[in-house]
Every structure is written in structure tokens, then in C-alpha cells.
A tleap script that builds the chain and sets N, CA, C and O, in Angstrom:
source leaprc.protein.ff14SB
mol = sequence {
  NMET ILE PRO ARG ASP THR LEU SER HIE ILE
  ALA ASP ALA ALA SER GLU PHE GLN PHE LEU
  ASP ASP THR THR LEU ASP PHE LEU ARG GLY
  ARG TRP PRO GLY LEU HIE PHE THR LEU CYS
  GLY ASP ASN ASP VAL PRO ALA ARG LEU SER
  PRO VAL LEU GLU ARG PRO GLY PHE ASN VAL
  TYR LEU VAL ASN GLY SER GLU HIE CYS LEU
  THR LEU THR ASN ASP PRO GLU VAL ALA ILE
  GLY VAL VAL LEU ALA TRP MET ASP GLU CGLU
}
set mol.1.N position { -32.457 8.098 -70.912 }
set mol.1.CA position { -32.508 9.616 -70.777 }
set mol.1.C position { -34.106 9.697 -71.142 }
set mol.1.O position { -34.666 9.103 -72.064 }
set mol.2.N position { -34.707 10.603 -70.165 }
set mol.2.CA position { -36.362 10.851 -70.360 }
set mol.2.C position { -36.064 12.334 -70.532 }
set mol.2.O position { -35.430 12.945 -69.672 }
set mol.3.N position { -36.570 12.980 -71.762 }
set mol.3.CA position { -36.706 14.344 -71.669 }
set mol.3.C position { -37.407 15.093 -70.800 }
set mol.3.O position { -38.338 14.415 -70.368 }
set mol.4.N position { -37.395 16.207 -70.330 }
set mol.4.CA position { -38.570 16.804 -69.486 }
set mol.4.C position { -39.862 17.023 -69.977 }
set mol.4.O position { -40.870 16.879 -69.285 }
set mol.5.N position { -39.863 17.389 -71.234 }
set mol.5.CA position { -41.227 17.482 -71.744 }
set mol.5.C position { -42.031 16.233 -72.106 }
set mol.5.O position { -43.246 16.164 -72.290 }
set mol.6.N position { -40.993 15.126 -72.181 }
set mol.6.CA position { -41.738 13.918 -72.183 }
set mol.6.C position { -42.369 13.534 -70.747 }
set mol.6.O position { -43.509 13.087 -70.626 }
set mol.7.N position { -41.582 13.740 -69.798 }
set mol.7.CA position { -41.914 13.597 -68.368 }
set mol.7.C position { -43.213 14.472 -67.983 }
set mol.7.O position { -43.990 14.060 -67.122 }
set mol.8.N position { -43.398 15.568 -68.583 }
set mol.8.CA position { -44.679 16.389 -68.482 }
set mol.8.C position { -45.783 15.679 -69.203 }
set mol.8.O position { -46.866 15.490 -68.650 }
set mol.9.N position { -45.488 15.210 -70.650 }
set mol.9.CA position { -46.782 14.544 -71.116 }
set mol.9.C position { -47.175 13.154 -70.629 }
set mol.9.O position { -48.217 12.569 -70.926 }
set mol.10.N position { -46.122 12.671 -69.778 }
set mol.10.CA position { -46.520 11.199 -69.191 }
set mol.10.C position { -47.267 11.501 -68.015 }
set mol.10.O position { -48.198 10.811 -67.600 }
set mol.11.N position { -46.756 12.764 -67.378 }
set mol.11.CA position { -47.840 13.020 -66.038 }
set mol.11.C position { -49.128 13.439 -66.320 }
set mol.11.O position { -50.109 13.087 -65.665 }
set mol.12.N position { -49.161 14.359 -67.505 }
set mol.12.CA position { -50.406 14.745 -67.975 }
set mol.12.C position { -51.536 13.611 -68.312 }
set mol.12.O position { -52.718 13.565 -67.971 }
set mol.13.N position { -50.747 12.707 -69.106 }
set mol.13.CA position { -51.613 11.409 -69.850 }
set mol.13.C position { -52.196 10.791 -68.324 }
set mol.13.O position { -53.402 10.592 -68.179 }
set mol.14.N position { -51.286 10.535 -67.301 }
set mol.14.CA position { -51.593 9.838 -66.298 }
set mol.14.C position { -52.920 10.443 -65.367 }
set mol.14.O position { -53.795 9.813 -64.774 }
set mol.15.N position { -52.725 11.749 -65.475 }
set mol.15.CA position { -53.574 12.579 -64.811 }
set mol.15.C position { -55.294 12.524 -65.317 }
set mol.15.O position { -56.287 12.755 -64.627 }
set mol.16.N position { -55.214 12.152 -66.686 }
set mol.16.CA position { -56.559 11.991 -67.211 }
set mol.16.C position { -57.412 10.640 -66.920 }
set mol.16.O position { -58.561 10.392 -67.287 }
set mol.17.N position { -56.351 9.681 -66.008 }
set mol.17.CA position { -57.291 8.560 -65.484 }
set mol.17.C position { -57.814 9.022 -63.961 }
set mol.17.O position { -57.209 9.840 -63.268 }
set mol.18.N position { -58.925 8.412 -63.609 }
set mol.18.CA position { -59.359 8.646 -62.550 }
set mol.18.C position { -58.881 7.862 -61.325 }
set mol.18.O position { -58.924 8.265 -60.163 }
set mol.19.N position { -58.427 6.703 -61.748 }
set mol.19.CA position { -57.365 5.916 -60.867 }
set mol.19.C position { -56.262 5.831 -61.355 }
set mol.19.O position { -56.187 6.017 -62.569 }
set mol.20.N position { -54.892 5.489 -60.514 }
set mol.20.CA position { -53.829 4.958 -61.069 }
set mol.20.C position { -53.915 3.588 -60.825 }
set mol.20.O position { -53.819 3.136 -59.684 }
set mol.21.N position { -54.114 2.786 -61.961 }
set mol.21.CA position { -53.739 1.348 -61.782 }
set mol.21.C position { -53.440 0.429 -63.173 }
set mol.21.O position { -53.203 1.081 -64.190 }
set mol.22.N position { -53.437 -0.813 -63.261 }
set mol.22.CA position { -53.053 -1.335 -64.424 }
set mol.22.C position { -53.502 -0.908 -65.748 }
set mol.22.O position { -52.868 -1.219 -66.757 }
set mol.23.N position { -54.868 -0.014 -65.795 }
set mol.23.CA position { -55.131 0.403 -67.015 }
set mol.23.C position { -54.270 1.631 -67.421 }
set mol.23.O position { -53.912 1.852 -68.578 }
set mol.24.N position { -54.028 2.271 -66.529 }
set mol.24.CA position { -53.095 3.641 -66.731 }
set mol.24.C position { -51.760 3.155 -67.017 }
set mol.24.O position { -51.099 3.774 -67.851 }
set mol.25.N position { -51.241 2.085 -66.418 }
set mol.25.CA position { -49.848 1.441 -66.936 }
set mol.25.C position { -49.985 1.034 -68.368 }
set mol.25.O position { -49.310 1.564 -69.249 }
set mol.26.N position { -50.788 0.169 -68.580 }
set mol.26.CA position { -51.095 -0.222 -69.861 }
set mol.26.C position { -51.182 1.044 -70.872 }
set mol.26.O position { -50.444 1.088 -71.855 }
set mol.27.N position { -51.911 1.846 -70.650 }
set mol.27.CA position { -51.818 2.944 -71.656 }
set mol.27.C position { -50.564 3.903 -71.878 }
set mol.27.O position { -50.298 4.530 -72.903 }
set mol.28.N position { -49.925 3.873 -70.798 }
set mol.28.CA position { -48.716 4.400 -70.983 }
set mol.28.C position { -47.460 3.491 -71.425 }
set mol.28.O position { -46.493 3.930 -72.048 }
set mol.29.N position { -47.573 2.584 -71.141 }
set mol.29.CA position { -46.679 1.361 -71.731 }
set mol.29.C position { -46.738 1.551 -73.324 }
set mol.29.O position { -45.757 1.613 -74.064 }
set mol.30.N position { -48.005 1.627 -73.679 }
set mol.30.CA position { -48.203 1.546 -74.967 }
set mol.30.C position { -47.967 2.706 -75.943 }
set mol.30.O position { -47.801 2.707 -77.162 }
set mol.31.N position { -48.010 3.857 -74.884 }
set mol.31.CA position { -47.676 5.286 -75.480 }
set mol.31.C position { -46.252 5.486 -75.466 }
set mol.31.O position { -45.786 6.297 -76.266 }
set mol.32.N position { -45.560 4.928 -74.750 }
set mol.32.CA position { -44.074 5.153 -74.717 }
set mol.32.C position { -43.354 3.887 -74.208 }
set mol.32.O position { -42.803 3.814 -73.109 }
set mol.33.N position { -43.422 2.817 -75.196 }
set mol.33.CA position { -43.005 1.639 -75.156 }
set mol.33.C position { -41.402 1.500 -74.610 }
set mol.33.O position { -41.053 0.470 -74.033 }
set mol.34.N position { -40.541 2.518 -74.819 }
set mol.34.CA position { -39.164 2.272 -74.484 }
set mol.34.C position { -39.113 2.435 -73.224 }
set mol.34.O position { -37.992 2.177 -72.786 }
set mol.35.N position { -40.200 2.904 -72.088 }
set mol.35.CA position { -39.716 3.081 -70.814 }
set mol.35.C position { -40.467 2.259 -69.737 }
set mol.35.O position { -41.560 1.753 -69.987 }
set mol.36.N position { -39.949 2.153 -68.709 }
set mol.36.CA position { -40.489 1.129 -67.497 }
set mol.36.C position { -41.434 2.099 -66.650 }
set mol.36.O position { -41.111 3.221 -66.262 }
set mol.37.N position { -42.618 1.489 -66.441 }
set mol.37.CA position { -43.744 2.375 -65.566 }
set mol.37.C position { -43.839 1.388 -64.344 }
set mol.37.O position { -43.790 0.161 -64.429 }
set mol.38.N position { -43.993 2.185 -63.107 }
set mol.38.CA position { -44.477 1.554 -62.078 }
set mol.38.C position { -45.372 2.402 -61.108 }
set mol.38.O position { -45.322 3.631 -61.094 }
set mol.39.N position { -46.214 1.643 -60.277 }
set mol.39.CA position { -47.002 2.286 -59.440 }
set mol.39.C position { -46.483 1.997 -58.024 }
set mol.39.O position { -45.804 1.003 -57.765 }
set mol.40.N position { -46.867 2.989 -57.060 }
set mol.40.CA position { -46.503 2.624 -55.464 }
set mol.40.C position { -47.282 3.856 -54.959 }
set mol.40.O position { -47.723 4.727 -55.710 }
set mol.41.N position { -47.427 3.848 -53.449 }
set mol.41.CA position { -47.735 4.942 -52.671 }
set mol.41.C position { -46.783 5.728 -52.491 }
set mol.41.O position { -45.663 5.272 -52.260 }
set mol.42.N position { -47.005 7.049 -52.556 }
set mol.42.CA position { -45.851 8.132 -52.109 }
set mol.42.C position { -45.243 7.717 -50.828 }
set mol.42.O position { -44.022 7.842 -50.729 }
set mol.43.N position { -45.983 7.191 -49.728 }
set mol.43.CA position { -45.365 7.012 -48.619 }
set mol.43.C position { -44.285 5.699 -48.626 }
set mol.43.O position { -43.494 5.444 -47.718 }
set mol.44.N position { -44.431 5.058 -49.682 }
set mol.44.CA position { -43.303 3.976 -49.956 }
set mol.44.C position { -41.928 4.594 -50.835 }
set mol.44.O position { -40.977 3.893 -51.178 }
set mol.45.N position { -42.053 5.914 -51.080 }
set mol.45.CA position { -40.636 6.402 -51.498 }
set mol.45.C position { -40.034 7.114 -50.397 }
set mol.45.O position { -40.618 7.772 -49.535 }
set mol.46.N position { -38.766 6.900 -50.531 }
set mol.46.CA position { -37.733 7.493 -49.157 }
set mol.46.C position { -38.304 9.116 -49.145 }
set mol.46.O position { -38.594 9.735 -50.168 }
set mol.47.N position { -38.383 9.572 -47.969 }
set mol.47.CA position { -38.853 11.003 -47.832 }
set mol.47.C position { -37.573 11.823 -48.271 }
set mol.47.O position { -37.732 13.008 -48.562 }
set mol.48.N position { -36.367 11.280 -48.333 }
set mol.48.CA position { -35.221 12.380 -48.786 }
set mol.48.C position { -35.331 12.685 -50.250 }
set mol.48.O position { -34.886 13.760 -50.654 }
set mol.49.N position { -35.954 11.730 -51.183 }
set mol.49.CA position { -35.980 12.035 -52.415 }
set mol.49.C position { -37.135 12.902 -52.677 }
set mol.49.O position { -38.206 12.676 -52.113 }
set mol.50.N position { -37.003 13.787 -53.417 }
set mol.50.CA position { -38.092 15.064 -53.925 }
set mol.50.C position { -38.789 14.316 -55.100 }
set mol.50.O position { -38.191 13.356 -55.586 }
set mol.51.N position { -39.833 14.623 -55.527 }
set mol.51.CA position { -40.367 14.211 -56.808 }
set mol.51.C position { -39.993 15.127 -58.044 }
set mol.51.O position { -39.827 16.338 -57.897 }
set mol.52.N position { -39.878 14.552 -59.157 }
set mol.52.CA position { -39.629 15.486 -60.222 }
set mol.52.C position { -40.676 16.166 -60.884 }
set mol.52.O position { -40.535 17.053 -61.726 }
set mol.53.N position { -41.732 15.699 -60.454 }
set mol.53.CA position { -43.113 16.435 -61.085 }
set mol.53.C position { -44.200 16.108 -59.822 }
set mol.53.O position { -44.082 15.096 -59.130 }
set mol.54.N position { -45.097 16.944 -59.656 }
set mol.54.CA position { -46.384 16.829 -59.053 }
set mol.54.C position { -47.305 17.186 -59.681 }
set mol.54.O position { -47.296 18.171 -60.420 }
set mol.55.N position { -48.630 16.141 -59.411 }
set mol.55.CA position { -49.762 16.489 -60.046 }
set mol.55.C position { -50.654 16.176 -58.779 }
set mol.55.O position { -50.240 15.563 -57.795 }
set mol.56.N position { -51.977 16.695 -58.936 }
set mol.56.CA position { -53.051 16.406 -58.241 }
set mol.56.C position { -53.156 15.075 -57.953 }
set mol.56.O position { -53.429 14.362 -58.919 }
set mol.57.N position { -52.991 14.446 -56.709 }
set mol.57.CA position { -53.267 13.005 -56.276 }
set mol.57.C position { -52.019 12.055 -56.474 }
set mol.57.O position { -52.057 10.940 -55.955 }
set mol.58.N position { -50.888 12.461 -57.219 }
set mol.58.CA position { -50.085 11.794 -57.387 }
set mol.58.C position { -48.591 12.603 -57.536 }
set mol.58.O position { -48.576 13.796 -57.840 }
set mol.59.N position { -47.605 11.999 -57.345 }
set mol.59.CA position { -46.014 12.463 -57.813 }
set mol.59.C position { -45.349 11.694 -58.592 }
set mol.59.O position { -45.731 10.529 -58.707 }
set mol.60.N position { -44.316 12.103 -59.241 }
set mol.60.CA position { -43.453 11.465 -60.314 }
set mol.60.C position { -41.990 11.301 -60.150 }
set mol.60.O position { -41.190 12.236 -60.188 }
set mol.61.N position { -41.715 10.172 -59.983 }
set mol.61.CA position { -40.141 9.840 -59.436 }
set mol.61.C position { -39.652 9.115 -60.729 }
set mol.61.O position { -40.463 8.648 -61.530 }
set mol.62.N position { -38.377 9.039 -60.899 }
set mol.62.CA position { -37.617 8.467 -61.942 }
set mol.62.C position { -36.835 7.282 -61.450 }
set mol.62.O position { -36.440 7.214 -60.286 }
set mol.63.N position { -36.620 6.376 -62.322 }
set mol.63.CA position { -35.846 5.222 -62.198 }
set mol.63.C position { -34.481 5.153 -63.050 }
set mol.63.O position { -34.431 5.316 -64.269 }
set mol.64.N position { -33.241 4.850 -62.105 }
set mol.64.CA position { -32.022 4.685 -62.783 }
set mol.64.C position { -31.671 3.604 -62.961 }
set mol.64.O position { -31.573 2.952 -61.921 }
set mol.65.N position { -31.342 2.924 -64.154 }
set mol.65.CA position { -30.907 1.645 -64.218 }
set mol.65.C position { -29.581 1.551 -64.740 }
set mol.65.O position { -29.390 0.539 -65.413 }
set mol.66.N position { -28.631 2.314 -64.616 }
set mol.66.CA position { -27.411 2.404 -65.337 }
set mol.66.C position { -26.405 1.565 -64.280 }
set mol.66.O position { -25.296 1.315 -64.752 }
set mol.67.N position { -26.624 1.161 -63.086 }
set mol.67.CA position { -26.073 0.608 -62.163 }
set mol.67.C position { -26.474 -0.751 -61.911 }
set mol.67.O position { -27.514 -1.006 -62.518 }
set mol.68.N position { -25.996 -1.788 -61.189 }
set mol.68.CA position { -26.186 -3.388 -61.029 }
set mol.68.C position { -27.781 -3.122 -60.753 }
set mol.68.O position { -28.557 -3.475 -61.641 }
set mol.69.N position { -28.301 -2.522 -59.574 }
set mol.69.CA position { -29.552 -2.327 -59.107 }
set mol.69.C position { -30.165 -1.253 -59.490 }
set mol.69.O position { -29.502 -0.230 -59.656 }
set mol.70.N position { -31.625 -1.257 -59.721 }
set mol.70.CA position { -32.461 -0.157 -59.936 }
set mol.70.C position { -32.371 0.553 -58.786 }
set mol.70.O position { -32.146 0.029 -57.695 }
set mol.71.N position { -32.592 2.130 -59.026 }
set mol.71.CA position { -32.238 3.109 -57.925 }
set mol.71.C position { -33.374 3.989 -58.468 }
set mol.71.O position { -33.856 3.876 -59.595 }
set mol.72.N position { -33.772 4.946 -57.461 }
set mol.72.CA position { -34.549 6.006 -57.660 }
set mol.72.C position { -33.669 7.384 -58.047 }
set mol.72.O position { -32.578 7.388 -57.478 }
set mol.73.N position { -33.877 8.367 -58.760 }
set mol.73.CA position { -33.167 9.504 -59.368 }
set mol.73.C position { -33.921 10.607 -59.531 }
set mol.73.O position { -35.132 10.549 -59.747 }
set mol.74.N position { -33.249 11.700 -59.437 }
set mol.74.CA position { -33.857 12.877 -59.634 }
set mol.74.C position { -33.256 13.436 -61.052 }
set mol.74.O position { -33.455 14.591 -61.429 }
set mol.75.N position { -32.522 12.508 -61.765 }
set mol.75.CA position { -31.746 13.056 -62.915 }
set mol.75.C position { -32.165 12.253 -64.047 }
set mol.75.O position { -31.912 11.067 -64.258 }
set mol.76.N position { -33.053 13.319 -64.966 }
set mol.76.CA position { -33.643 12.684 -65.934 }
set mol.76.C position { -32.646 11.859 -67.366 }
set mol.76.O position { -32.956 11.032 -68.223 }
set mol.77.N position { -31.393 12.587 -67.043 }
set mol.77.CA position { -30.348 12.003 -68.131 }
set mol.77.C position { -29.984 10.579 -67.836 }
set mol.77.O position { -29.514 9.940 -68.778 }
set mol.78.N position { -30.143 9.908 -66.539 }
set mol.78.CA position { -29.959 8.372 -66.563 }
set mol.78.C position { -31.096 7.559 -66.398 }
set mol.78.O position { -31.134 6.329 -66.371 }
set mol.79.N position { -32.179 8.507 -66.272 }
set mol.79.CA position { -33.534 7.477 -66.147 }
set mol.79.C position { -34.099 6.774 -67.276 }
set mol.79.O position { -34.090 7.183 -68.437 }
set mol.80.N position { -34.647 5.569 -66.813 }
set mol.80.CA position { -35.018 4.609 -67.799 }
set mol.80.C position { -36.495 4.251 -67.463 }
set mol.80.O position { -37.084 3.354 -68.067 }
set mol.81.N position { -37.020 4.926 -66.556 }
set mol.81.CA position { -38.364 4.490 -66.239 }
set mol.81.C position { -39.217 5.540 -65.106 }
set mol.81.O position { -38.603 6.411 -64.491 }
set mol.82.N position { -40.251 5.387 -64.986 }
set mol.82.CA position { -41.152 6.526 -64.093 }
set mol.82.C position { -41.724 5.605 -63.157 }
set mol.82.O position { -42.026 4.438 -63.408 }
set mol.83.N position { -41.870 6.281 -61.912 }
set mol.83.CA position { -42.916 5.826 -60.774 }
set mol.83.C position { -43.772 6.709 -60.583 }
set mol.83.O position { -43.474 7.847 -60.221 }
set mol.84.N position { -45.127 6.251 -60.830 }
set mol.84.CA position { -46.066 7.214 -60.165 }
set mol.84.C position { -46.444 6.603 -58.866 }
set mol.84.O position { -46.601 5.425 -58.548 }
set mol.85.N position { -46.557 7.785 -58.152 }
set mol.85.CA position { -46.757 7.341 -56.519 }
set mol.85.C position { -47.985 8.285 -56.226 }
set mol.85.O position { -47.972 9.515 -56.277 }
set mol.86.N position { -49.158 7.383 -55.875 }
set mol.86.CA position { -50.415 8.242 -55.515 }
set mol.86.C position { -50.137 8.595 -54.199 }
set mol.86.O position { -49.421 7.896 -53.482 }
set mol.87.N position { -50.758 9.838 -53.761 }
set mol.87.CA position { -51.179 10.277 -52.579 }
set mol.87.C position { -52.287 9.624 -51.700 }
set mol.87.O position { -53.366 9.214 -52.128 }
set mol.88.N position { -51.886 9.591 -50.482 }
set mol.88.CA position { -53.046 9.182 -49.729 }
set mol.88.C position { -54.062 10.167 -49.465 }
set mol.88.O position { -53.663 11.316 -49.277 }
set mol.89.N position { -55.105 9.976 -49.423 }
set mol.89.CA position { -56.312 11.152 -49.138 }
set mol.89.C position { -56.121 11.089 -47.755 }
set mol.89.O position { -56.033 10.019 -47.152 }
set mol.90.N position { -56.041 12.345 -47.150 }
set mol.90.CA position { -56.464 12.765 -45.793 }
set mol.90.C position { -57.535 13.384 -45.268 }
set mol.90.O position { -57.592 13.598 -44.057 }
savepdb mol mol.pdb
quit
């Protein structure tokens, strides 16, 4: 479970970085050591899934690890991790 206020704090912290990269992930992992963090492009996320949070330049999705395989979810009650998906500049 990831509380909604924690998700907002994570997104705000990631927003402070000029780029979403390994430095960002290292910081987030150090600040929230019990969570899993992943980066990808927003176009790599299935279009049917809505982000749980949006920030300028990236969207936030959640990872569910309650079943055999990891899946994306919109339910923070079952979330064990966060995906930061950068938006391509147009």
C-alpha cells in the first residue's frame, strides 16, 4: 500500500530533478526504501491505463505485486512500487 499523500510527495520530489534518470531513482529509493521505483516513457504504458498523478513532463503509475507477475494498477491499496513515465516533448 502506498498512501496518496506519499504519492504526492514522491511526484513532487521527482519534479525537482531536471531529468528523470538514475540519479532521480537513487534519491527516491533512499527516501522511500520500502518502495520499488522504475522509469519508462509514457508511450510504453498501455493507453487504457490512466496515471494516478500527472506532473509537468511525466506521469505517475503504480505497480501491483500481489499476484505472480508484476502488473500496473490504479489502486494504491495494492501498490508496491511507482513508475515515473516521462512525456515525449512535441
